[in-house]
C-alpha positions in Angstrom: 0.0 0.0 0.0 1.5 3.3 -1.1 1.7 6.3 1.2 -1.3 8.4 0.4 -2.8 5.6 -1.6 -5.7 3.4 -0.8 -6.9 -0.1 -1.4 -10.0 0.8 0.6 -13.6 -0.3 -0.1 -16.0 2.6 -0.6 -19.7 3.1 0.1 -21.7 6.3 -0.5 -24.5 7.7 1.5 -27.0 9.9 -0.2 -26.5 12.9 2.2 -23.9 14.4 4.4 -22.9 12.5 7.5 -20.6 12.7 10.5 -21.0 9.5 12.7 -20.2 5.8 12.2 -20.2 3.0 14.7 -18.9 -0.6 14.7 -21.6 -3.1 15.4 -19.7 -4.9 18.1 -22.5 -7.3 19.0 -22.6 -8.8 15.4 -20.1 -11.6 15.9 -20.9 -13.2 12.5 -20.1 -10.2 10.2 -18.0 -7.1 10.1 -20.7 -4.5 10.3 -21.1 -0.7 10.7 -23.9 1.6 11.4 -23.9 5.2 10.0 -26.5 8.0 9.8 -27.0 11.1 7.7 -27.2 14.8 8.5 -29.4 16.4 6.0 -31.3 19.6 6.9 -34.1 19.3 4.4 -34.3 15.6 3.4 -35.5 12.5 5.2 -32.5 11.2 7.1 -31.3 7.6 6.9 -29.6 5.0 9.0 -27.5 2.5 7.0 -26.5 -0.9 8.3 -23.6 -1.9 6.1 -21.6 -5.1 6.1 -18.3 -6.2 4.6 -18.9 -9.1 2.2 -17.5 -12.5 3.2 -14.7 -12.1 0.7 -13.9 -8.7 2.0 -14.2 -7.0 -1.4 -17.4 -4.9 -1.1 -19.7 -3.1 1.4 -23.3 -4.3 1.3 -26.3 -2.4 2.6 -28.1 -4.8 4.8 -30.7 -2.3 6.0 -31.8 1.2 5.2 -34.1 3.0 7.7 -35.6 6.4 7.8 -34.7 8.6 10.8 -36.8 11.7 11.6 -34.0 14.2 12.2 -30.3 15.1 11.5 -28.1 12.6 13.3 -25.2 14.2 15.2 -24.2 11.1 17.3 -24.7 7.4 16.7 -23.6 4.4 18.8 -24.3 0.7 18.5 -25.3 -1.2 21.5 -22.3 -3.5 22.5 -24.5 -6.5 23.5 -27.4 -6.4 21.0 -26.7 -5.8 17.3 -30.3 -4.6 16.6 -30.1 -1.8 19.2 -28.4 1.6 18.8 -28.7 5.2 20.0 -28.8 8.5 18.3 -28.5 12.2 19.2 -30.4 14.4 16.8 -31.5 17.9 16.2 -35.2 18.2 16.8 -35.7 21.5 15.0 -34.2 24.9 15.7 -31.9 24.9 18.7 -33.5 21.8 20.4 -31.9 18.4 20.5 -33.2 14.9 21.3 -31.7 11.5 22.1 -33.3 8.1 21.7 -32.5 4.4 21.7 -33.8 2.5 18.7 -34.3 -1.1 17.6 -33.8 -2.4 14.1 -36.8 -4.6 13.0 -36.1 -8.3 12.5 -37.1 -8.0 8.9 -34.1 -6.0 7.8 -32.4 -7.1 4.6 -35.6 -6.8 2.6 -35.9 -4.1 0.0 -38.8 -2.3 1.7 -37.3 -2.0 5.2 -39.8 -1.2 7.9 -39.5 1.7 10.3 -37.1 1.8 13.2 -38.7 1.0 16.5 -38.1 3.6 19.3 -37.3 1.8 22.5 -36.9 4.9 24.7 -36.4 8.7 24.5 -33.7 10.2 26.7 -35.8 13.3 27.3 -34.4 14.7 30.6 -32.1 17.1 28.8 -32.8 20.8 28.4 -29.6 21.9 26.7 -27.8 20.6 23.6 -27.1 16.9 23.9 -23.7 15.9 22.6 -23.3 12.1 22.9 -24.5 8.9 24.4 -22.1 6.3 25.8 -22.9 2.6 26.3 -21.5 0.6 29.2 -18.1 -0.4 27.8 -18.0 -4.1 28.3 -20.4 -6.9 28.8 -24.2 -6.6 29.1 -25.6 -3.8 31.2 -28.7 -1.6 31.3 -26.6 1.5 32.0 -26.2 4.5 29.6 -24.6 7.9 29.9 -25.8 11.0 28.1 -23.8 14.2 28.1 -25.1 17.7 27.3 -23.3 21.0 27.4 -23.6 21.3 31.2 -24.8 17.9 32.6 -24.0 14.2 32.9 -26.9 11.8 33.1 -26.7 8.1 34.1 -29.7 6.1 32.9 -31.2 2.7 33.5 -32.5 1.3 30.2 -35.1 -1.4 30.2 -35.5 -2.6 26.6 -38.3 -5.1 27.4 -40.4 -2.4 29.1 -39.2 0.3 26.6 -38.3 2.7 29.3 -35.3 4.8 30.3 -35.1 6.2 33.8 -32.5 8.7 35.1 -30.5 7.0 37.9 -28.4 10.1 38.7 -27.6 13.5 37.3 -24.9 16.0 38.0 -24.0 19.4 36.6 -20.5 20.3 35.5 -21.1 23.8 36.7 -21.3 27.2 35.0 -18.8 28.0 32.3 -18.1 24.3 31.7 -19.3 23.5 28.2 -19.0 19.7 27.9 -18.6 18.4 24.4 -18.1 14.6 24.6 -16.6 11.8 26.6 -15.4 8.2 26.9 -16.2 5.5 29.4 -13.1 3.7 30.8 -13.2 0.1 29.6 -11.0 -0.9 32.6 -13.1 0.8 35.3 -16.9 1.1 34.7 -17.1 3.8 37.4 -14.7 6.1 35.6 -15.6 8.6 32.9 -13.5 11.1 31.0 -15.4 14.1 29.7 -14.1 16.7 27.2 -14.6 20.4 28.2 -13.7 23.6 26.4 -10.3 23.9 28.1 -9.8 20.6 30.0 -10.5 16.9 30.3 -12.5 16.1 33.4 -12.5 12.8 35.2 -15.7 11.7 37.0 -16.5 8.9 39.4 -19.9 7.6 38.5 -20.5 6.2 42.0 -20.6 9.7 43.5 -21.2 11.6 40.3 -18.4 13.9 41.2 -15.4 15.3 39.3 -12.2 13.8 40.8 -9.5 15.2 38.6 -8.8 17.2 35.4 -6.2 17.9 32.8 -5.8 21.3 31.4 -5.8 20.8 27.7 -7.3 23.3 25.3 -9.8 22.5 22.5 -10.0 18.7 22.8 -12.1 17.4 19.9 -12.1 13.7 20.7 -10.8 11.2 23.3 -10.4 7.4 23.6 -9.1 5.1 26.2 -6.6 2.5 25.2 -8.6 -0.8 25.7 -5.4 -2.9 26.0 -3.6 -0.9 28.7 -4.9 0.7 31.9 -4.5 4.4 32.7 -3.8 5.3 29.1 -5.9 7.9 27.3 -5.5 9.4 23.8 -6.7 12.9 22.9 -7.1 14.8 19.7 -7.2 18.6 19.8 -6.9 21.6 17.5 -3.5 22.9 18.4 -1.3 20.2 19.5 -2.5 17.3 17.4 -2.6 13.9 19.2 -1.5 13.4 22.8 -1.1 10.1 24.7 -1.6 10.4 28.5 -0.7 8.2 31.4 -3.4 9.2 33.9 -1.1 8.3 36.8 1.2 11.2 35.7 -1.3 13.6 34.1 0.7 16.8 34.2 2.2 16.3 30.7 1.5 13.8 27.9 3.9 10.9 27.6 3.8 11.0 23.8 2.9 13.7 21.3 2.0 13.0 17.7 1.9 15.8 15.1 -1.7 15.2 14.1 -3.1 16.6 10.9 -2.4 19.7 8.8 -5.7 21.2 10.0 -7.9 20.2 13.0 -7.5 16.7 14.3 -11.2 15.7 14.8 -11.5 12.0 15.4 -9.3 9.4 17.2 -9.7 5.7 17.8 -7.5 3.2 19.6 -7.4 -0.3 18.2 -9.4 -2.9 20.3 -6.7 -5.6 20.0 -3.3 -4.2 19.0 -1.8 -1.9 21.7 -0.4 1.3 20.3 -2.3 1.2 17.0 -4.3 4.4 16.5 -6.2 5.9 13.7 -7.1 9.6 13.4 -9.1 11.8 11.0 -9.2 15.5 10.5 -10.5 18.5 8.6 -7.5 18.2 6.2 -9.5 15.4 4.5 -7.0 12.7 5.5 -6.9 9.6 7.8 -3.6 8.8 9.5 -2.6 5.4 10.9 -0.2 5.6 13.9 1.8 3.1 16.0 2.7 4.8 19.3 2.6 3.3 22.7 2.8 5.5 25.8 5.9 4.0 27.3 8.6 4.8 24.7 9.1 8.5 25.5 11.2 9.4 28.5 14.7 8.0 28.6 15.4 7.8 24.9 14.2 11.2 23.8 14.8 12.4 20.2 17.3 14.9 21.5 19.6 12.2 22.9 19.3 9.6 20.2 17.6 10.9 17.0 18.8 7.9 15.0 16.8 5.5 17.2 13.5 7.2 16.7 10.9 5.4 14.6 8.4 7.4 12.8 5.0 6.7 14.5 3.1 7.5 11.3 2.5 4.3 9.4 0.3 5.5 6.6 -1.8 8.4 5.4 -5.0 7.8 3.5 -5.9 10.8 1.4 -8.7 9.6 -0.9 -11.3 11.9 0.7 -12.8 15.1 -0.6 -14.1 16.4 2.7 -13.4 16.5 6.4 -13.2 13.1 8.2 -15.3 13.4 11.4 -15.8 9.8 12.5 -13.8 6.5 12.6 -14.5 3.0 13.9 -12.4 0.0 14.3 -14.0 -3.4 13.8 -14.0 -5.4 17.0 -14.6 -8.6 15.0 -11.7 -8.1 12.6 -9.5 -5.6 14.4 -7.2 -5.0 11.5 -10.1 -3.3 9.7 -11.4 0.2 10.3 -14.1 2.4 8.7 -13.9 6.1 8.2 -16.6 8.6 7.3 -16.1 11.9 5.6 -18.7 14.7 5.7 -19.8 14.2 2.1 -21.2 10.8 3.1 -18.3 8.6 1.9 -17.5 5.5 3.9 -14.2 3.8 3.3 -13.1 0.5 4.9 -9.4 -0.2 5.1 -7.3 -3.1 6.2 -4.1 -2.4 8.1 -2.8 -5.9 7.9 0.2 -4.8 5.8 1.4 -2.7 8.7 1.0 -5.1 11.6 4.2 -6.9 10.7 6.1 -3.7 11.4 5.1 -3.4 15.0 
């Protein structure tokens, strides 16, 4: 695979889009869910699968969605369930949990079934986070000022607020990540910091001053490791036991680094996307920094950038690794182009 080139498999949505999710609960196929963001048209949710030969992306289900989709996340334990955050007209936003009908795969796909509305928010909702591992009825939703912890009952089609806490005035929350190693720990992005919350007490317990963080992800293979993408300093890898400075800094993108995702299986393998219309593949662990700095031994430094994929015509806002085939990732650019890539050629270099 040439630098800047691509052997990726493409799929086009009809409208603009900015969120894609791995269908982790589908253990038989490599599947992704994505949703559109059209102001005037009927929006759509696409269930797409990689063919058994790995040569094409097939639409397995196409469902109408009533509003512009700003966030979408597949349920980790039921492949038919997913959540969306959507604009509900004007300045109002909504969030809901949906179920795909059992009849998907037919040409005339029936309507999505709404399991529950997460309607306790008054401000702009930014994202929904599912319990990170195993089966649980817990959900988190984050708006600009508040965190909500929900109990979801799919059989009764209800969602109840278990606890709620405000981040306080002048803290504009934008997103978050649930720690896969500690289900009571949550990292939340703010305008000028990353906040760390304990869900047992719903209190903020720590923070890192870090301006304009766009996206964060925990390293699922190593405890205490967090990766951030932000406007000015690109990509930072943090050891949360020593949070004053990042243990590794990557240059990021030529413009804003918007999306970041740690590989679910291979430690140190990271993919990032940005408003420079590229996707970068990195190999960088957080334990290679201190003693052998580039000042002391420049000849020993290995370029952490494995490849750049530049076959996009618009900003890349969303990325998703496949948990079933962890050498595969999907990227989504704002013009509705999905590209699935295999990083197998680079795994031998690690």
